Each structure stands twice: as C-alpha cells, then as structure tokens.
N, C-alpha and C positions, 0 to 999 in steps of 0.2 A: 503495499500500498505505499502511494505518495503521499506525500503533505505539504505540497508547494503553494504558493499564492500566485494568482493569476489575473490580471486586467483583460478581458474579453471586451473588445468595442468594436459597433459596426450598427449600421441603421440608415434609418430613412426608407428603404425598399426592403421587400421579401429576399431578395436576392443577396442583400448584406446581413440581413440579421437571422435568419434561418441558418444558414450555416452556421454563423458565430453561437448561435444558441444551441446548435446541435455538438460542436466540441465544447461549450460549457458545460452541457449535459454529462459528456465522457470524461472531462476532467475531475466532476464532480463524483460521479460514479467509481474514479480510481482514486479517490481520497483526498483531492486537492481542494483548496479554498478558491474560489471566484468571486470577484468583483465586477459587475457589468458597466460600462463606460456608455452613457448615450444621450441621446435629447429628448427631455420629459415631454415634449410636444408631438412626438412623432411614435409611430406605432411599434416601435423596439420597447416604448416603458410599457405597455399595455401587457407585450407576451412576455418580458422578463418577469413583470411583477408577478402575473399568474404562475409563474417558475418558482418564486420565491427567493429570488439572485438580490443581491444588496445592489442597489441601483445609484449609479454616482452620475448623477446630469451633468451636462455642458450643453451650454447656448451656442452651438453654430448652425450657420445654413449653408447652402450650396453656393461656390463660388459664382458671382456675375462675370460675365464672360465679356464684358465691353470698358472701357475706361469711363467710370464715371464716378459720381459721389458714392453711390450705392457700395462701388467695390472699394473707396475708402473705408467706409463705415466696417464692412467684411473684413477687411485686414486689421481693425483693431478689434472687432470681433473675435476673430479667430487668434489673435493677440492674448488676449483675456481667457480665452479657453486653454488654450497651452499654459499659461498660469495657472489656472484651476489644478489642471491634471498634474503638473509638476508637485502641488499642493497635497493631490490628492496621492501621488507617487511615494511622497515623503512620510506622509501619514500612515499607508496602508501596506509599506513594504512589498510591494510585488515581487516575487522571481523575474517574470516575464511577463510582456505583453502580448496579447492576440489580435490581432484586426483583419476585418475583411473589405478593405478599401472605402471608397465613397468617403464625401466629408466628413462625415459623423465620427470616422476612426482618426481623422488627421492628426487633432490635438493630442490623444495618447501616444502616438505614435511618436511625433514631434517631440512631445515631453519625454517620452523615454530616449530618443536621441541624444536631448540635452543632458539627460542624467546618467547615460550610460549604462540604461537597462537593455536586456537582450528583446528584442521583438521579434515577431514573424508572421507573414502578411498570407492571406489567402486571397484570390480574386478570381472571381465565378464565370467571367466573359472571355471570349474568343479574343478578345482585345482587350487588355487590362483601361482601366480607368487611369485619370488624371494622377489622382494619390498612390495608386499602386506603384505607378509608372516612376514617379518621384521620388517616393521614400523608401520603395525594396532595394534600392542601392544600398543601404544601412541596414537592413535587414540579416539577422543570422540564418533565416530560410526563408523562402516563398514558395506555397503551394498554390498550384493553377488547377483548374478544371479543365482547361485544355490545351492541347500540345502547342496550337498555335500560336499560344501568350509567351510563350519562351520567348521567342525576336524581339518583344518590347519589353524585356527584362533584362537589366545589369546586373546579375547576382549570379555567385558558382554555386549555390545551394537551392536550385529550385527542382522541386517534386510535381510532377502531375500527377496530383491526387484524384481527379474528378469533384463533382460536389458532394457533400454529405445528404444521404440519401434514407429513407426508413428501410431497416432490415427484412420488412415483408415482401418487397420488390424479388429478394432472392430466396423466398419460402413459399409466397402463395401460388398456386397452379392455377391457369386460367379456368379448368372445369370448378374449382373453389370460386374463384372470384367470380363468375356467371352467376354460378347458384347462388349466392350472398347477395344479389341483385335479382334475382328473380327470373334468369335470361334464362334462354336456350342456349346448346352448344353449338351455336355456328355464327356465320361471319357479323361483324360487330363493329361500328362507328361510333367514334367519339367526336363531338363537337366542344371545343373551350376555348373560351378567352380570355384566363386567369380568373380570379376571383371576382374583378369589378367587372368581367365580361367584356364585349366586343360588338359594338353595333354592327360594324361591317359583316365581320362574320356571321353575327345572330341573323341579320338580314338575307343573307345569301343562303344560308341552312335552310329559313324558314318554308325560302321557296323552294326547295329541293326535296322537304320531309317526306312528302305522300309519295314522291316517286320512286325515290329512295327503299323506301319501306315496302310500297305494294308492288312493283314491278321489279325491283332489283331483291325483296329478303332482307334486306337490313336489318338488325337491328340497332337502335340509336340510342346513345345516350349523350343526352345536350344538357351540358351548364351554361346557363344564360348569363352567370352573373348577378348579384345580388340588386342593382339598380335596373336589370333591364327584366326583369323575368315577367313582372305584369303585363308589360309592353309585347314581349314577345309570346305568350300566352293567347292574347288578343288577337295577333298576326296569324299564329297557327291555327285558332279556332276558324278564321276566315277562310283559308286555303285547305284545312284539313279539319271536318267539324268533329268527326269520330276519332279524333287522335288517343283521345284517352282511353278508349274501348282496349284500343291495340298495346297488349302488355309487353310488347318489341320497344315501344317507346318508352324512355324514362326524359322528362324534363325536371329541372330542377335548378334554384337559383345557383346553390353550390352545394359541392360533395367534401364534405369532411374527410373522407374516406377517398382520397385519389389513386390509393394504391390498388385497391378493388376495381374503378371505373379504367385504370389504364391497362392491369392486367387481364378485364373482359375483352378489350379491344384489339383488333387485326389493325384498323387503322384510325388515325387521330387528325383532327383539326386544330390547330393550335398558334397561339401567338410564340414566340421566340426568345422569352424569359430565360436563363440560364438554366433554373433550376427546373423548368418545366421540362427543358433539354433532357437534361440530367435522367429525369424520371421517366422520359420517353424511351431513350434507351435502355435504362432497367427492364421497361417492359416489354422490349423488342418489338415496338409498333412502328410499321410504315407512317409516315407524318407527312401533312401538308403544311407547311409553314408561311403565316401571314406575319409579318413582323409589324410592330408596333412601331408607327413612320416617328413617331415623336420623342423615342427614346433618348434619353441620355447619352450623348457621343456615337448615335444611332448604333449601339451595341446589339438590338435585337438582328439588324439585319446582317450585322456580321456573322453573328451566331447562326441564322438561318442558312447564310452563303457558307458557313464552315461545314453545316450538314448535310447540305447538297452535294458540297465537294466530296465528300464521304461514302457519298450514294447511299443514306440513311434517309432523306427528304427529299419531298419536292418542295416547290418555292412559288411563291404568289405574292405580289406586291398589294398593298392594302388598298390602292388606289384602282387598282385592276381586279378588285374581286366583286365579283356579282354571281349571277345564279348558272348564267352560262360558263364562264372563266372555270369556278369553283366546282361546278359538276362534272365538268369534263375532266379534271384532273382524280376527282374522286372516280368517276369510272373506268380510267386507265388501270387503277389499283384492284378495282372489283373484278375488273373482266380479264384481267392477266394478272394469274396465280403467280406468275413465275417470278413476275417483277417485284408483286407485292412480297413475296417471299425471302427473295434478294434483298431488297430494303428493311424488311425485317431484322434478318440475317447481319446485315450491316449495323444496324443501330445496337442490335446486341452486341456486336463487336467492340461498340465504342463506352460502354457499360464499365462503371468503376463502383462496386459495390463497397468498398474498405475505405472511402474515404475518411469518415471520421475518426476511426482508430489510428489509421496511418497519421493525419495531422496531430493525435493527441500524442501519438509516439514522438515524431518530430519534436514537437514542441518541450517535451520532458527533457530533450538532450542539449537544447539550445544554452 
C-alpha cells in the first residue's frame, strides 16, 4: 500500500475531468491521499464533490485569443491563481501533481514548476492543447491517448496510454448488453451527440428512423441529449407515429450506462470527443463521426480524421449532415458486412483498456 499525497487537476470539460477523476480514484484505491484542484464554477466541482475528495478551488478561465483588455485581466487572474496554488502546495505538501491539460490545470502545474514539485500530464486529444504543449516540456512524464500526439510534445518520457475507460468494456458481452436493454441479438445502430445532444445529428437521424427500422430491420438506440429530448420526440411522432410500439427503438435523453449501449451496437453515429472515441474503440464499433465544428482548437475534427486514417470510422462534416448524406453512410455499413467488420476490427485494435492502471503506476515513480 502506498501513502503518497497527490494534487490532481483538470476541469472545464468532460475530456479533462473524467480522466483526472479516474486517476484520482485509482490512487485512492491504492492507499494514496488526493486533493483535487479545479474551478468551483465548473462541472468538476459537482463531480468531485460527489466523490468526497477535498476540493481546492482556483479562479481561472480560458485565455482570450486576441490582444485586448480581457487578455490583460486574464494574465492577472492567472497570476493570482498560480500564487494560490503555491500556497496550496506549501500547505498540503503533495509528493507530485497530475494534470489533464486545459486552462484549469495550468496554475497547479506552473506552481509545481516554480516550487520544484514533480508533475505528470495526460492529454486526451490527437493534437494536444496549448497548456500541454507548453508545460509538458518540464513534466517528469506525459501520458497521451493518441500516438499522433507524440510529435507535438517535447519530452523524453511519453507514454501512449489511451484514455481511462470503465472496466466493463472489457468484460461485458454483446449478448448480455443487448439483453440488458431488452433488445434482440441482431444488427444495432446507436445515435448519440454527447450528453447535451447535437441538433444536426438529431434532425438527420429522425428523418431516417422509420426507414432504417422497417426497411432494413435495424435496432436503434437514440440518445437525444437532455436539452433536445422533447423536441426530438415531437419530430419522431410526426414521421413515425407508432415508434413507441416498436421495442427495437429506444429513445432517451441520456444513458448513464454507455457501456451497455455501445457494446450492444454494431454501428454508431457520434461527435468526436476523445473519450467518446476511446469508448467506441473499446466496444469495437464501426462509427460515423460528425465532429462538433466549434470545439476548442478544432480538436474534434483532428480526432475524427485520425480515426478515419486508421480505417475505424467514416467522416462527415456537420454542415454537410442531412438525411441524404447520413443515410448513405449508414447504409454503406449496413449493406456491406465485410466493410463493417473491418472497421470494427480496426477500432478494436486501437483500444487501450488499462490506461488508468498505467497512469497510476507511472505517476508513482516520478
């Protein structure tokens, strides 16, 4: 049993928060003490508070990209956040700091550098963000989700660990997953736009629902996103009034258990956030990726193109997504079993199931 003390930091978006929390959980399970550094105004506060970790708050926001008064204010804000982190490090004496990139982790990592505390970073995207690119130079080790990220990072100790994912991806069978959702053992399609949904994907999918179900016999699992659920149901009723009588169509605002959803699926339509891609890989799903066009540093488009190059996904731009273009790609996978199975195998070959364990182990020796 270890008994080290760690600062774990990352916030703003799920791609920064969930890997940080997964690593924190593994460290605590191994007997270590964890303090979580984040912004109290962000999503990480609710998630971390539910876990019961001591939360150390810093007030920091994303950097304005243009020269302006806002940028000057931001520089002072960052300076105060770094000073606060220096105080936290002196008070709580962590043995090391672990950060998942993004602006929330920057003050902790800068403070660690100033005080000579070792730190490790993890970046979840195919092209790492600004904080990772700048601060990884001084890190004792850097973990990345994608091999393609290596060329952007100047560090001798880079590990391609993949993203931390739930253990059930490795153990749950397709048959068990389908049974848990009340589905039969036949070709299944998952439609998802992340927890908040994606209007473009939803609109195109609604128009295709009846055809895919009745003409091609697909089972369909449709995550609309919480904000869009009522609107989507109203749209479906207009084009497919009896859809609720069809047990092979499941429409919900959000699924807590995405493991069962993805393990049930043969094909998925998805945004291209890094954690979503890691889970699609782990489930061995052939995917159609429609990157969110306004993602920071255009990272979703880069993630999707990486998957396309690896032969694990098809690619569609958001502004080109409609009933015709999306329907064509779905049917190309439905009607061509060899193409579908090749993509599924390619996705599976990219999967990394032991990211959390590897990161915790690497962190323990810095």
